VOPAGU-2260 file (C-alpha; in pm, 1 decimal, decimal comma):
REM VOPAGU-2260
SITE   aa  ch    i         X         Y         Z
SITE  MET   A    0       0,0       0,0       0,0
SITE  ILE   A    1     113,2     355,3     -67,8
SITE  ASN   A    2     231,4     471,4     271,3
SITE  GLN   A    3       9,9     744,0     409,9
SITE  ALA   A    4     293,6     861,5     629,1
SITE  SER   A    5     478,2     961,3     313,5
SITE  CYS   A    6     215,9    1219,1     227,2
SITE  ASP   A    7     273,9    1578,2     330,9
SITE  ARG   A    8     -92,1    1601,7     433,9
SITE  ARG   A    9    -372,2    1351,7     415,2
SITE  ILE   A   10    -552,7    1374,0      81,8
SITE  PRO   A   11    -928,8    1438,4     125,6
SITE  VAL   A   12   -1130,5    1132,6      36,9
SITE  LEU   A   13   -1353,3    1335,1    -198,6
SITE  VAL   A   14   -1043,7    1427,1    -398,4
SITE  LEU   A   15    -948,3    1060,3    -422,5
SITE  ALA   A   16   -1303,1     975,9    -532,5
SITE  LEU   A   17   -1281,8    1247,9    -799,1
SITE  LEU   A   18    -952,6    1096,2    -915,2
SITE  ALA   A   19   -1106,8     748,8    -953,4
SITE  THR   A   20   -1475,4     777,0   -1047,1
SITE  PRO   A   21   -1465,5     941,5   -1393,4
SITE  THR   A   22   -1309,0     627,0   -1538,3
SITE  SER   A   23   -1613,1     414,2   -1445,3
SITE  LEU   A   24   -1846,4     688,4   -1570,5
SITE  SER   A   25   -1669,0     697,3   -1906,2
SITE  ALA   A   26   -1655,9     318,9   -1932,7
SITE  ASN   A   27   -2028,7     269,6   -1866,3
SITE  SER   A   28   -2128,8     542,6   -2112,2
SITE  THR   A   29   -1972,8     359,6   -2406,5
SITE  THR   A   30   -2260,3     126,1   -2494,4
SITE  THR   A   31   -2509,4     409,3   -2545,7
SITE  VAL   A   32   -2292,1     593,0   -2799,7
SITE  ILE   A   33   -2194,7     299,4   -3020,1
SITE  PRO   A   34   -2475,9     341,7   -3280,1
SITE  GLY   A   35   -2401,8     713,4   -3332,4
SITE  LEU   A   36   -2027,8     644,4   -3337,0
SITE  ALA   A   37   -2072,4     378,5   -3604,5
SITE  ARG   A   38   -2283,8     607,0   -3824,9
SITE  ASP   A   39   -2046,8     901,5   -3795,5
SITE  LEU   A   40   -1731,1     703,9   -3871,7
SITE  GLY   A   41   -1896,6     492,1   -4141,0
SITE  ILE   A   42   -1827,7     157,9   -3972,1
SITE  THR   A   43   -2040,8    -134,0   -3854,9
SITE  VAL   A   44   -2180,7    -154,1   -3503,5
SITE  ALA   A   45   -1970,2    -467,7   -3450,1
SITE  ASP   A   46   -1654,7    -274,0   -3532,0
SITE  ALA   A   47   -1766,0      13,6   -3309,0
SITE  THR   A   48   -1790,4    -219,7   -3007,4
SITE  TRP   A   49   -1411,9    -245,7   -3017,8
SITE  THR   A   50   -1412,3      89,5   -2836,9
SITE  ALA   A   51   -1553,6     -89,3   -2532,2
SITE  THR   A   52   -1308,0    -378,7   -2565,8
SITE  ALA   A   53   -1010,0    -144,0   -2600,2
SITE  PHE   A   54   -1118,3      52,5   -2294,2
SITE  GLY   A   55   -1166,3    -258,5   -2080,3
SITE  TRP   A   56    -830,3    -400,5   -2186,6
SITE  ALA   A   57    -639,5     -79,8   -2121,1
SITE  VAL   A   58    -797,5     -22,7   -1777,3
SITE  VAL   A   59    -654,8    -356,5   -1668,4
SITE  ILE   A   60    -319,2    -282,7   -1835,2
SITE  GLY   A   61    -293,1      46,8   -1649,1
SITE  THR   A   62    -262,5    -125,7   -1312,5
SITE  PRO   A   63      64,2    -319,4   -1363,5
SITE  VAL   A   64     213,1     -22,0   -1548,9
SITE  THR   A   65     131,9     199,0   -1251,0
SITE  ALA   A   66     274,2     -59,4   -1012,5
SITE  GLY   A   67     599,5     -49,5   -1207,8
SITE  LEU   A   68     604,6     330,6   -1199,2
SITE  LEU   A   69     546,3     330,4    -824,3
SITE  ARG   A   70     841,6      99,9    -768,4
SITE  ALA   A   71    1071,9     282,0   -1008,6
SITE  ARG   A   72     979,0     649,4    -965,7
SITE  GLY   A   73     730,5     688,3    -682,6
SITE  THR   A   74     377,1     822,5    -645,0
SITE  ARG   A   75     429,2    1168,4    -791,5
SITE  THR   A   76     562,3    1041,3   -1124,2
SITE  ALA   A   77     288,7     776,5   -1142,2
SITE  VAL   A   78      20,9    1044,3   -1099,2
SITE  LEU   A   79     176,2    1267,5   -1367,4
SITE  VAL   A   80     218,1     987,3   -1622,9
SITE  ASN   A   81    -137,9     860,7   -1578,5
SITE  ALA   A   82    -280,9    1212,7   -1594,4
SITE  ALA   A   83     -85,6    1272,3   -1917,0
SITE  LEU   A   84    -229,9     951,9   -2066,0
SITE  VAL   A   85    -584,5    1061,3   -1982,8
SITE  LEU   A   86    -524,3    1402,8   -2138,7
SITE  LEU   A   87    -359,2    1263,4   -2452,7
SITE  GLY   A   88    -629,2    1000,0   -2494,2
SITE  THR   A   89    -909,1    1254,4   -2458,0
SITE  LEU   A   90    -752,2    1479,6   -2721,0
SITE  LEU   A   91    -734,5    1186,3   -2962,0
SITE  VAL   A   92   -1097,1    1091,2   -2891,9
SITE  ALA   A   93   -1211,1    1451,0   -2948,5
SITE  VAL   A   94   -1062,5    1469,5   -3299,2
SITE  ALA   A   95   -1039,9    1104,4   -3413,0
SITE  PRO   A   96   -1142,0    1086,8   -3781,6
SITE  VAL   A   97   -1114,4     706,5   -3805,9
SITE  LEU   A   98   -1161,2     406,4   -3578,8
SITE  PRO   A   99    -789,7     323,8   -3520,1
SITE  VAL   A  100    -723,4     674,8   -3385,1
SITE  LEU   A  101   -1034,0     651,5   -3166,9
SITE  LEU   A  102    -921,1     314,1   -3029,0
SITE  ALA   A  103    -576,9     456,3   -2949,8
SITE  GLY   A  104    -739,5     745,7   -2766,6
SITE  ARG   A  105    -974,2     523,7   -2566,4
SITE  ALA   A  106    -687,4     291,2   -2475,8
SITE  ALA   A  107    -473,0     581,8   -2353,9
SITE  GLN   A  108    -765,4     721,1   -2153,2
SITE  ALA   A  109    -834,2     385,1   -1994,9
SITE  ALA   A  110    -471,6     302,8   -1912,6
SITE  GLY   A  111    -434,6     638,4   -1740,3
SITE  GLY   A  112    -771,6     607,9   -1572,5
SITE  GLY   A  113    -698,4     256,4   -1448,3
SITE  GLY   A  114    -372,5     383,3   -1303,9
SITE  LEU   A  115    -549,0     671,9   -1128,7
SITE  VAL   A  116    -797,4     426,0    -974,1
SITE  THR   A  117    -507,1     218,3    -841,8
SITE  LEU   A  118    -340,4     528,3    -699,3
SITE  ALA   A  119    -661,3     653,8    -538,1
SITE  ILE   A  120    -718,2     322,0    -361,3
SITE  GLY   A  121    -356,1     307,4    -248,1
SITE  LEU   A  122    -363,8     662,8    -113,8
SITE  ALA   A  123    -691,3     605,6      72,0
SITE  GLY   A  124    -513,9     389,6     328,8
SITE  THR   A  125    -802,8     271,8     549,9
SITE  THR   A  126   -1106,0      51,9     489,7
SITE  ARG   A  127   -1342,0     341,5     555,3
SITE  ARG   A  128   -1169,4     577,9     310,3
SITE  THR   A  129   -1118,3     304,2      51,9
SITE  GLY   A  130   -1487,0     220,6      85,9
SITE  ALA   A  131   -1581,2     577,9       1,8
SITE  VAL   A  132   -1369,4     558,5    -314,1
SITE  THR   A  133   -1497,4     218,1    -431,3
SITE  ALA   A  134   -1860,1     302,5    -347,1
SITE  GLY   A  135   -1816,6     621,6    -545,0
SITE  ILE   A  136   -1688,3     422,3    -840,7
SITE  GLY   A  137   -1999,7     202,3    -830,5
SITE  LEU   A  138   -2241,7     490,6    -772,1
SITE  VAL   A  139   -2099,7     725,3   -1036,1
SITE  GLY   A  140   -2060,7     438,7   -1281,6
SITE  ALA   A  141   -2432,7     367,0   -1243,1
SITE  PHE   A  142   -2505,4     697,9   -1414,5
SITE  GLY   A  143   -2278,5     615,0   -1710,7
SITE  PRO   A  144   -2552,6     495,0   -1949,4
SITE  LEU   A  145   -2774,3     792,2   -1859,3
SITE  ALA   A  146   -2485,5    1036,2   -1908,5
SITE  GLY   A  147   -2400,1     868,3   -2237,4
SITE  SER   A  148   -2751,7     888,1   -2378,8
SITE  THR   A  149   -2796,0    1248,9   -2262,7
SITE  LEU   A  150   -2464,3    1388,3   -2384,9
SITE  SER   A  151   -2475,3    1194,1   -2711,1
SITE  GLU   A  152   -2770,5    1412,8   -2811,6
SITE  ILE   A  153   -2505,3    1682,2   -2858,7
SITE  SER   A  154   -2221,8    1459,1   -2981,2
SITE  TRP   A  155   -2122,5    1097,3   -2926,8
SITE  ARG   A  156   -1771,6    1222,2   -2847,9
SITE  LEU   A  157   -1876,3    1404,6   -2530,0
SITE  PRO   A  158   -1952,0    1095,1   -2316,6
SITE  LEU   A  159   -1620,0     946,5   -2426,1
SITE  CYS   A  160   -1437,6    1252,0   -2287,2
SITE  LEU   A  161   -1572,1    1219,8   -1931,3
SITE  SER   A  162   -1241,4    1070,6   -1811,4
SITE  LEU   A  163   -1098,6    1422,1   -1833,5
SITE  VAL   A  164   -1288,3    1521,8   -1515,9
SITE  ALA   A  165   -1038,2    1319,2   -1310,5
SITE  LEU   A  166    -765,8    1571,2   -1390,0
SITE  LEU   A  167    -937,9    1824,0   -1161,4
SITE  ALA   A  168    -810,5    1620,2    -866,1
SITE  VAL   A  169    -450,8    1593,4    -987,7
SITE  PRO   A  170    -318,7    1931,5    -860,5
SITE  VAL   A  171    -446,7    1859,2    -508,3
SITE  VAL   A  172    -294,8    1510,6    -509,0
SITE  LEU   A  173      40,4    1640,5    -635,7
SITE  SER   A  174      47,0    1907,9    -365,4
SITE  ARG   A  175      10,6    1644,6     -93,3
SITE  VAL   A  176     251,2    1371,8    -199,0
SITE  PRO   A  177     628,8    1400,9    -161,3
SITE  ALA   A  178     851,6    1489,0    -453,1
SITE  HIS   A  179    1104,9    1221,6    -353,3
SITE  ARG   A  180    1056,7     852,2    -423,1
SITE  GLY   A  181    1036,6     746,9     -58,6
SITE  GLN   A  182    1081,7     407,2      91,5
SITE  ASP   A  183    1073,0     209,3    -233,4
SITE  ASP   A  184    1402,2     354,6    -363,3
SITE  ALA   A  185    1588,5      28,1    -311,6
SITE  THR   A  186    1321,9    -192,4    -472,3
SITE  PRO   A  187    1457,7    -337,3    -798,1
SITE  VAL   A  188    1273,0    -273,6   -1122,9
SITE  ASP   A  189    1180,3    -585,4   -1320,8
SITE  PRO   A  190    1099,2    -489,5   -1683,9
SITE  LEU   A  191    1069,2    -848,7   -1803,7
SITE  GLY   A  192     835,0    -935,4   -1517,9
SITE  ILE   A  193     616,2    -636,4   -1602,0
SITE  MET   A  194     606,1    -737,3   -1969,9
SITE  LEU   A  195     508,4   -1094,5   -1883,7
SITE  VAL   A  196     228,2    -971,8   -1656,9
SITE  LEU   A  197     107,3    -738,0   -1931,9
SITE  GLY   A  198     112,6   -1026,4   -2179,3
SITE  LEU   A  199     -82,0   -1255,1   -1946,9
SITE  VAL   A  200    -338,6    -987,9   -1863,7
SITE  SER   A  201    -384,9    -899,4   -2231,8
SITE  ALA   A  202    -442,8   -1262,8   -2321,0
SITE  LEU   A  203    -696,3   -1305,8   -2040,1
SITE  VAL   A  204    -887,1    -993,0   -2140,2
SITE  LEU   A  205    -904,8   -1103,5   -2504,7
SITE  ILE   A  206   -1045,4   -1450,8   -2427,1
SITE  PRO   A  207   -1406,9   -1336,5   -2495,9
SITE  ARG   A  208   -1302,6   -1204,0   -2838,3
SITE  PHE   A  209   -1059,5   -1475,3   -2952,1
SITE  PRO   A  210   -1114,3   -1780,2   -2726,5
SITE  PRO   A  211    -874,1   -2039,5   -2878,0
SITE  GLN   A  212    -584,0   -1806,1   -2949,7
SITE  ALA   A  213    -616,8   -1612,4   -2624,1
SITE  LEU   A  214    -637,3   -1932,9   -2417,3
SITE  VAL   A  215    -316,8   -2064,4   -2573,7
SITE  ALA   A  216    -145,4   -1729,3   -2519,3
SITE  SER   A  217    -263,4   -1727,8   -2156,1
SITE  VAL   A  218    -112,9   -2070,1   -2091,7
SITE  VAL   A  219     218,6   -1975,6   -2254,2
SITE  ALA   A  220     235,7   -1645,1   -2065,4
SITE  SER   A  221     151,9   -1820,2   -1736,3
SITE  ILE   A  222     432,6   -2072,0   -1782,9
SITE  LEU   A  223     685,3   -1803,1   -1872,2
SITE  LEU   A  224     576,8   -1585,4   -1579,3
SITE  ALA   A  225     597,5   -1878,3   -1336,1
SITE  ARG   A  226     952,9   -1954,2   -1449,4
SITE  HIS   A  227    1045,8   -1589,0   -1420,7
SITE  ILE   A  228     907,0   -1563,3   -1066,4
SITE  ARG   A  229    1098,3   -1875,2    -968,1
SITE  TRP   A  230    1430,1   -1715,9   -1066,7
SITE  HIS   A  231    1349,6   -1360,5    -952,9
SITE  ALA   A  232    1222,9   -1376,1    -596,8
SITE  ASP   A  233    1200,8    -996,2    -564,3
SITE  GLY   A  234    1077,0    -930,1    -916,8
SITE  PHE   A  235     760,8    -753,2   -1024,2
SITE  VAL   A  236     555,6   -1037,9    -875,9
SITE  PRO   A  237     749,2   -1109,3    -554,4
SITE  GLN   A  238     757,4   -1464,6    -423,5
SITE  PRO   A  239     651,2   -1355,0     -71,4
SITE  LEU   A  240     317,8   -1241,2    -217,0
SITE  LEU   A  241     250,0   -1582,7    -364,7
SITE  ARG   A  242     327,1   -1741,8     -26,9
SITE  SER   A  243      92,8   -1502,1     153,9
SITE  ARG   A  244    -242,3   -1656,0     244,2
SITE  ALA   A  245    -385,6   -1309,5     307,9
SITE  PHE   A  246    -289,5   -1186,9     -38,4
SITE  LEU   A  247    -405,0   -1498,7    -223,2
SITE  ALA   A  248    -737,6   -1508,5     -36,9
SITE  SER   A  249    -799,8   -1135,3     -78,6
SITE  ALA   A  250    -712,0   -1133,0    -449,2
SITE  SER   A  251    -917,1   -1447,2    -522,8
SITE  VAL   A  252   -1229,5   -1321,5    -345,4
SITE  ALA   A  253   -1201,5    -975,4    -502,7
SITE  CYS   A  254   -1171,9   -1128,3    -850,2
SITE  ALA   A  255   -1467,0   -1363,2    -788,9
SITE  LEU   A  256   -1694,6   -1087,6    -656,2
SITE  SER   A  257   -1596,8    -852,7    -938,4
SITE  THR   A  258   -1655,5   -1122,8   -1200,3
SITE  SER   A  259   -2003,3   -1201,0   -1066,8
SITE  TYR   A  260   -2088,8    -829,6   -1056,8
SITE  PHE   A  261   -1988,9    -762,8   -1416,6
SITE  ALA   A  262   -2151,7   -1086,6   -1533,7
SITE  LEU   A  263   -2481,4    -982,8   -1375,1
SITE  LEU   A  264   -2444,4    -628,3   -1505,0
SITE  TYR   A  265   -2452,4    -768,9   -1858,5
SITE  THR   A  266   -2692,8   -1058,5   -1794,7
SITE  VAL   A  267   -2973,6    -898,5   -1592,7
SITE  PRO   A  268   -3087,5    -648,2   -1860,9
SITE  ARG   A  269   -3110,8    -934,5   -2112,0
SITE  LEU   A  270   -3316,5   -1141,2   -1868,4
SITE  LEU   A  271   -3549,4    -848,7   -1803,0
SITE  ASP   A  272   -3604,6    -793,1   -2178,3
SITE  HIS   A  273   -3869,8   -1064,5   -2166,2
SITE  HIS   A  274   -4065,9    -896,2   -1887,2
SITE  TRP   A  275   -4018,8    -516,1   -1880,5
SITE  PRO   A  276   -3986,7    -233,8   -2136,5
SITE  ALA   A  277   -3643,4     -80,3   -2195,4
SITE  GLU   A  278   -3720,8     236,0   -1994,6
SITE  GLN   A  279   -3822,9      35,0   -1688,7
SITE  ILE   A  280   -3510,8    -180,4   -1715,3
SITE  GLY   A  281   -3290,4     128,8   -1726,7
SITE  VAL   A  282   -3453,8     284,1   -1421,9
SITE  ALA   A  283   -3445,6     -42,5   -1226,1
SITE  THR   A  284   -3077,1     -95,6   -1304,2
SITE  LEU   A  285   -2990,6     258,5   -1201,5
SITE  ILE   A  286   -3179,0     225,2    -871,1
SITE  ALA   A  287   -3024,8    -115,7    -797,4
SITE  LEU   A  288   -2670,7       9,4    -860,2
SITE  ALA   A  289   -2729,7     322,0    -652,2
SITE  VAL   A  290   -2876,2     125,1    -359,0
SITE  GLY   A  291   -2595,1    -130,9    -368,2
SITE  SER   A  292   -2327,9     139,3    -382,2
SITE  MET   A  293   -2480,3     331,4     -91,7
SITE  ALA   A  294   -2499,1      10,2     110,5
SITE  SER   A  295   -2131,2     -45,5      35,1
SITE  LEU   A  296   -2048,8     302,9     162,1
SITE  LEU   A  297   -2236,7     240,3     487,8
SITE  PHE   A  298   -2080,3    -103,3     531,9
SITE  THR   A  299   -1724,8      22,6     498,4
SITE  ARG   A  300   -1800,9     319,6     721,3
SITE  TYR   A  301   -1912,7     100,8    1011,3
SITE  THR   A  302   -1729,4    -223,5     937,2
SITE  SER   A  303   -1496,8    -182,2    1235,4
SITE  ARG   A  304   -1795,6    -247,7    1461,1
SITE  LEU   A  305   -1868,8    -581,8    1296,5
SITE  GLY   A  306   -1537,4    -756,7    1345,4
SITE  VAL   A  307   -1343,7    -962,0    1092,8
SITE  SER   A  308   -1556,7   -1277,5    1074,7
SITE  PRO   A  309   -1899,3   -1106,3    1051,3
SITE  GLY   A  310   -1762,6    -862,3     793,2
SITE  ARG   A  311   -1623,2   -1139,7     575,2
SITE  ALA   A  312   -1943,2   -1343,3     614,8
SITE  THR   A  313   -2155,9   -1045,0     510,9
SITE  LEU   A  314   -1961,1    -995,8     189,7
SITE  LEU   A  315   -1954,9   -1362,0      91,8
SITE  THR   A  316   -2324,9   -1402,2     172,2
SITE  ALA   A  317   -2415,0   -1098,2     -37,7
SITE  GLY   A  318   -2210,0   -1236,6    -326,4
SITE  ALA   A  319   -2384,8   -1574,2    -300,7
SITE  ILE   A  320   -2729,5   -1412,7    -289,0
SITE  ALA   A  321   -2646,2   -1207,8    -597,9
SITE  VAL   A  322   -2567,0   -1523,3    -793,8
SITE  ALA   A  323   -2866,7   -1716,1    -657,3
SITE  LEU   A  324   -3141,9   -1456,3    -711,6
SITE  PRO   A  325   -3164,1   -1486,6   -1093,8
SITE  VAL   A  326   -3243,2   -1856,9   -1055,2
SITE  THR   A  327   -3581,7   -1763,8    -904,3
SITE  GLY   A  328   -3711,6   -1642,9   -1241,0
SITE  TRP   A  329   -3882,7   -1344,8   -1072,1
SITE  PRO   A  330   -3809,1   -1013,6   -1252,0
SITE  PRO   A  331   -3770,1    -799,1    -936,2
SITE  ALA   A  332   -3520,2   -1058,1    -811,0
SITE  TYR   A  333   -3312,0   -1002,5   -1124,4
SITE  ALA   A  334   -3282,1    -632,3   -1044,1
SITE  ALA   A  335   -3211,4    -705,8    -677,3
SITE  ALA   A  336   -2927,0    -934,1    -783,7
SITE  THR   A  337   -2749,7    -634,6    -935,6
SITE  ALA   A  338   -2777,1    -443,7    -606,7
SITE  PHE   A  339   -2631,7    -732,9    -406,8
SITE  ALA   A  340   -2356,5    -781,3    -665,5
SITE  VAL   A  341   -2237,2    -420,0    -670,6
SITE  PHE   A  342   -2247,7    -412,4    -289,6
SITE  ALA   A  343   -2039,6    -729,5    -257,7
SITE  ALA   A  344   -1787,0    -619,7    -522,4
SITE  THR   A  345   -1728,6    -259,5    -412,2
SITE  ALA   A  346   -1747,7    -326,3     -37,5
SITE  GLY   A  347   -1529,6    -634,6     -82,8
SITE  MET   A  348   -1268,9    -430,8    -268,2
SITE  ALA   A  349   -1253,6    -182,5      19,6
SITE  TRP   A  350   -1260,9    -447,4     292,7
SITE  TYR   A  351    -992,9    -674,1     148,2
SITE  ALA   A  352    -757,4    -405,9       9,5
SITE  PRO   A  353    -592,8    -314,2     343,6
SITE  ARG   A  354    -556,7    -685,3     424,4
SITE  ALA   A  355    -395,9    -792,3      94,9
SITE  GLY   A  356     -40,4    -705,2     197,9
SITE  ARG   A  357     -75,5    -745,5     572,0
SITE  ASP   A  358     164,3   -1037,4     617,3
SITE  THR   A  359     412,5    -943,6     343,0
SITE  PRO   A  360     736,8    -745,8     387,2
SITE  GLU   A  361     690,5    -368,5     396,8
SITE  ARG   A  362     876,6    -317,4      67,7
SITE  HIS   A  363     622,7    -535,1    -116,0
SITE  ARG   A  364     301,7    -380,0      18,5
SITE  ALA   A  365     255,5    -125,1    -260,2
SITE  THR   A  366     299,9    -405,0    -513,0
SITE  ALA   A  367      55,7    -623,6    -319,2
SITE  LEU   A  368    -214,0    -357,3    -339,4
SITE  SER   A  369    -149,5    -295,6    -709,7
SITE  LEU   A  370    -171,9    -664,4    -797,6
SITE  PHE   A  371    -477,9    -701,7    -574,6
SITE  THR   A  372    -643,3    -416,1    -766,8
SITE  LEU   A  373    -543,4    -587,2   -1091,1
SITE  CYS   A  374    -723,7    -905,4    -981,4
SITE  TYR   A  375   -1036,3    -701,5    -906,6
SITE  GLN   A  376   -1023,7    -528,8   -1245,7
SITE  LEU   A  377    -983,7    -860,6   -1425,3
SITE  GLY   A  378   -1341,6    -928,7   -1319,1
SITE  GLY   A  379   -1439,8    -662,2   -1571,3
SITE  ALA   A  380   -1295,7    -885,5   -1843,5
SITE  PHE   A  381   -1412,6   -1220,8   -1708,2
SITE  GLY   A  382   -1766,4   -1104,6   -1623,5
SITE  PRO   A  383   -1883,8   -1031,5   -1978,4
SITE  ALA   A  384   -1739,0   -1365,2   -2094,7
SITE  VAL   A  385   -1938,1   -1546,4   -1825,0
SITE  ALA   A  386   -2247,5   -1346,4   -1922,9
SITE  THR   A  387   -2208,6   -1455,8   -2284,6
SITE  LEU   A  388   -2200,6   -1821,1   -2182,4
SITE  VAL   A  389   -2505,1   -1783,0   -1958,1
SITE  ILE   A  390   -2714,1   -1592,5   -2211,2
SITE  VAL   A  391   -2630,2   -1831,5   -2493,8
């Protein structure tokens, strides 16, 4: 975890939320602008959906890149690089005349935005503050489709530029983190390890698009990464992390809860198509996501009163209920499943994040949090793939 003691002054949690939430808002607005985007650029709707794929891929990629920057150059440089990516990507999106330029812009936006999310969670420091950030991500993201449909009346490019709002928080963050690199100065940089992680993550994210090829690439990348970790104990993926029960449990649960959330986010509207009109589905989804996010905020605010076992049981139970509710076949239960899923995912992210690096050496804790966040974000890639299997 990014050491709070290294900050000149504690960063207000609303600033951290502002740093993190525009990425989810921009991501969730994509689906509503695809038809207009396709018409304007003269491409098919199928080709236009690559804007969503590129964004999802690059958000995940941004996390290991940011982890490498943190180890090599510290928090200040990581903030500046990610902010520059968001700015560059937004400029490309605003003027892109063809799809390849638009994809490059969305990828740059997402990589920077994913890095800013990682930094915001690391700088939060406590479960309560992390909970405010993750609940904000869920709550603001819930308004993505509405923002997309509203702003696209003016131009389809506007919703795709919402990531730029995060830059309003950057000056405050920079004023409250040290200019020096801090305690991680002696941590070795592992370029090959970073590249292998990027390769593995890219292959995993592309499984829904290219199943056979991506599966083979995932296996090859996993083998190469395992061999690399074996010979580089303090590399980008340190061996102590893989021996840590706290890290493995936290990362596994976060990935599972995130996967179920994103799977339901894509599945529930399709299930409701047979029962409710589109307007009612949109309103129900918005309410469910808002209720679940607010519940997450309250849970993380008062979780210290519950204790470890009740807190863990609450999260796992909510995740199980979210998966079980659609089996009932009752339309209101479908919508309720989304509320339980977003609660379990966002509250689980906040609850497990401070515990991920608890029993690892101090020099590896920032890396532990970054890789934990990566596991959570992978759910955004796995969830839609699961949804596709369920719907089919």
